[in-house]
C-alpha positions as CSV (number, residue, x, y, z in Angstrom):
1,X,116.4,132.1,163.3
2,X,115.7,133.2,159.7
3,X,116.1,130.9,156.7
4,X,119.3,132.5,155.4
5,X,121.1,132.2,158.7
6,X,119.7,128.7,159.2
7,X,121.2,127.7,155.8
8,X,124.6,129.1,156.7
9,X,124.6,127.4,160.1
10,X,123.6,124.0,158.5
11,X,126.4,124.2,156.0
12,X,128.9,124.3,158.9
13,X,127.6,120.8,159.9
14,X,126.9,119.0,156.6
15,X,126.5,119.3,152.8
16,X,123.1,120.4,151.7
17,X,120.9,119.6,148.6
18,X,118.4,122.0,147.2
19,X,115.9,121.1,144.5
20,X,114.9,123.6,141.8
21,X,111.4,123.6,140.3
22,X,110.7,125.6,137.2
23,X,107.1,126.7,137.0
24,X,107.3,126.7,133.2
25,X,108.1,123.0,133.0
26,X,104.9,121.5,134.4
27,X,101.5,122.3,135.7
28,X,101.1,123.4,139.4
29,X,99.5,120.1,140.4
30,X,102.5,118.2,139.0
31,X,104.9,120.6,140.8
32,X,103.1,119.8,144.0
33,X,103.6,116.0,143.5
34,X,107.3,116.6,142.7
35,X,107.6,118.7,145.9
36,X,106.2,115.8,147.9
37,X,108.8,113.4,146.5
38,X,111.6,116.0,147.0
39,X,110.6,116.3,150.7
40,X,110.5,112.5,151.2
41,X,113.9,112.1,149.5
42,X,115.5,114.5,152.1
43,X,116.2,117.7,150.2
44,X,116.7,120.8,152.5
45,X,114.8,123.4,150.5
46,X,112.9,124.0,147.3
47,X,113.9,126.7,144.9
48,X,111.3,128.1,142.5
49,X,112.4,129.9,139.3
50,X,113.4,129.6,135.7
51,X,114.5,131.6,132.7
52,X,111.3,131.2,130.6
53,X,108.5,131.9,133.1
54,X,105.8,134.1,131.5
55,X,103.6,135.3,134.5
56,X,103.5,135.9,138.2
57,X,100.4,133.9,138.4
58,X,102.3,130.9,137.1
59,X,104.8,131.3,139.9
60,X,102.0,131.9,142.6
61,X,100.1,128.8,141.5
62,X,103.2,126.6,141.5
63,X,104.3,127.8,145.0
64,X,100.8,127.3,146.5
65,X,100.8,123.7,145.1
66,X,104.2,123.1,146.4
67,X,103.4,124.3,149.9
68,X,100.3,122.2,150.0
69,X,102.5,119.1,149.6
70,X,105.7,120.0,151.4
71,X,106.9,121.6,154.6
72,X,110.3,122.6,153.2
73,X,111.2,126.2,152.9
74,X,110.3,127.6,149.4
75,X,112.9,130.1,148.1
76,X,112.3,132.2,145.0
77,X,115.1,132.0,142.4
78,X,113.7,134.8,140.2
79,X,114.7,136.0,136.8
80,X,113.1,139.4,137.3
81,X,111.1,141.5,139.7
82,X,107.8,140.7,138.0
83,X,108.2,137.0,138.9
84,X,108.3,137.5,142.7
85,X,105.6,135.9,144.8
86,X,104.2,136.7,148.2
87,X,103.5,132.9,148.8
88,X,107.2,132.0,149.0
89,X,109.1,132.0,152.3
90,X,112.2,133.8,151.1
91,X,113.9,135.0,147.9
92,X,117.5,134.7,146.8
93,X,118.2,138.4,146.4
94,X,120.9,137.7,143.9
95,X,123.0,139.8,141.7
96,X,124.1,138.2,138.4
97,X,127.6,139.7,138.9
98,X,129.0,138.8,135.4
99,X,126.0,140.0,133.4
100,X,126.6,142.7,130.8
101,X,123.1,144.0,131.5
102,X,122.9,146.2,134.6
103,X,119.2,145.1,135.0
104,X,120.4,141.7,136.3
105,X,123.1,143.3,138.5
106,X,120.9,145.8,140.3
107,X,118.0,147.4,138.5
108,X,115.6,144.4,138.8
109,X,116.4,144.4,142.5
110,X,115.4,148.1,142.8
111,X,112.1,147.3,141.0
112,X,111.4,144.4,143.4
113,X,112.6,145.7,146.7
114,X,109.4,147.2,147.9
115,X,107.4,144.1,146.9
116,X,109.9,142.1,149.0
117,X,109.4,144.4,152.0
118,X,105.6,144.6,151.7
119,X,105.2,140.8,151.2
120,X,107.5,140.1,154.1
121,X,109.6,137.8,152.0
122,X,113.0,137.1,153.6
123,X,115.7,138.4,151.3
124,X,118.9,136.2,151.2
125,X,121.7,138.2,149.6
126,X,123.6,136.0,147.1
127,X,126.3,136.6,144.5
128,X,125.5,134.6,141.3
129,X,127.9,134.0,138.4
130,X,127.5,131.8,135.3
131,X,130.3,129.6,134.1
132,X,130.6,128.0,130.6
133,X,128.6,126.5,129.0
134,X,126.0,128.8,130.6
135,X,123.0,127.4,128.6
136,X,119.7,129.4,128.6
137,X,120.5,131.2,131.9
138,X,123.7,132.6,130.3
139,X,121.9,133.8,127.2
140,X,118.9,135.4,128.9
141,X,121.1,136.9,131.6
142,X,123.5,138.3,129.0
143,X,126.4,136.8,131.0
144,X,130.0,137.4,130.2
145,X,130.6,133.7,130.9
146,X,133.5,132.7,133.1
147,X,135.7,130.3,131.1
148,X,135.6,126.8,132.3
149,X,139.3,126.9,133.3
150,X,139.4,130.6,134.5
151,X,140.1,130.1,138.2
152,X,141.3,133.6,139.0
153,X,138.2,135.3,137.6
154,X,135.9,132.9,139.6
155,X,137.8,133.6,142.8
156,X,137.6,137.4,142.1
157,X,133.9,137.3,141.7
158,X,133.5,135.1,144.8
159,X,135.6,137.4,147.0
160,X,133.8,140.5,145.6
161,X,130.5,138.9,146.6
162,X,131.8,138.2,150.1
163,X,133.2,141.7,150.5
164,X,129.9,143.2,149.4
165,X,128.3,141.3,152.3
166,X,126.5,138.6,150.4
167,X,125.6,135.5,152.5
168,X,126.1,132.9,149.7
169,X,127.9,132.5,146.4
170,X,126.5,130.5,143.5
171,X,128.5,129.0,140.6
172,X,126.1,128.1,137.8
173,X,126.9,126.1,134.7
174,X,123.3,126.4,133.4
175,X,120.4,124.1,133.6
176,X,120.9,121.1,131.3
177,X,124.6,121.9,130.9
178,X,126.7,119.2,129.2
179,X,129.3,119.4,132.0
180,X,129.2,121.0,135.4
181,X,131.6,123.6,137.0
182,X,135.1,122.1,137.2
183,X,136.4,120.7,140.5
184,X,139.4,123.1,140.1
185,X,137.2,126.2,140.2
186,X,135.1,124.9,143.0
187,X,138.1,124.0,145.2
188,X,139.8,127.3,144.5
189,X,136.8,129.4,145.3
190,X,136.1,127.5,148.5
191,X,139.7,127.8,149.7
192,X,139.7,131.5,149.1
193,X,136.3,132.5,150.6
194,X,134.4,132.2,153.9
195,X,130.8,132.1,152.7
196,X,128.9,129.0,151.7
197,X,129.4,127.9,148.1
198,X,126.4,126.7,146.0
199,X,127.1,124.8,142.8
200,X,124.5,123.9,140.1
201,X,124.1,122.9,136.5
202,X,124.9,119.6,134.8
203,X,124.9,117.6,138.0
204,X,122.7,114.7,137.2
205,X,124.1,111.7,139.1
206,X,125.1,110.7,142.6
207,X,128.7,110.3,141.4
208,X,128.8,113.9,140.0
209,X,127.2,115.3,143.1
210,X,129.7,113.5,145.4
211,X,132.6,114.8,143.3
212,X,131.4,118.4,143.5
213,X,130.7,118.2,147.2
214,X,134.1,116.7,147.8
215,X,135.7,119.5,145.7
216,X,134.2,122.0,148.1
217,X,130.6,122.8,147.2
218,X,128.5,123.3,150.4
219,X,125.1,123.1,148.6
220,X,124.3,121.1,145.5
221,X,121.4,122.1,143.2
222,X,119.4,119.7,141.1
223,X,117.1,121.0,138.5
224,X,116.8,119.3,135.1
225,X,116.9,115.8,136.8
226,X,113.5,116.7,138.4
227,X,112.0,117.1,134.9
228,X,113.3,114.0,133.3
229,X,113.8,111.3,135.9
230,X,111.2,108.5,136.0
231,X,112.3,107.3,139.4
232,X,112.8,110.8,140.9
233,X,112.8,109.7,144.6
234,X,115.6,107.2,144.1
235,X,117.6,109.6,142.0
236,X,117.4,112.4,144.6
237,X,117.9,110.0,147.5
238,X,121.1,108.7,145.9
239,X,122.3,112.2,145.2
240,X,121.6,113.4,148.8
241,X,123.2,110.3,150.3
242,X,126.3,110.8,148.1
243,X,126.9,114.4,149.1
244,X,126.6,113.6,152.8
245,X,129.2,110.8,152.7
């Protein structure tokens, strides 16, 4: 079974937690140490990506360091085709559906498609939308941000992603967001779609993660917490235990 199908199957049994490592936030050796802690804490996968990465080598070196310390699947979360890496296991082949820039909707995918095929990366089709406040991801992605209380628009994007055949749908408030995606949007999207729902941005505590999981998120993403937490293993363990309750 491939990684994408395995993720979908797992979400039918329990809530999942993915950790996001940004290669631009630390040296590869530190990323490897973080990956070891992530694995020990019980996360289900490691995503690698960020909005301010400057080279493919930076991504390659980070992934190699991660895989040296962790057996978890490594899934690329790329901001563009030039940041793909043959060392990853899979790539979220994601369309930023609410971008004003067609590059992030389809053109970067065209640029990277042959690399994905030649590298034998597993593409996992995913619809991706950015909700207020959006943060750096929203600015760089030139997103027409979904308003924090605009439930109908969020549902529309989620259904469009499902009808286009995407395996996953991701609601993103932006790394370091002051507040996460609202429970009302999460619940409404989950009630109106049949594909697993990922939620990330602004989820820093076990209580926040539990709340979003109970609202309907199938997969919770933690990113910024990895960069700032002194006791990372405890923080992640508490978050993972909370969403599985």
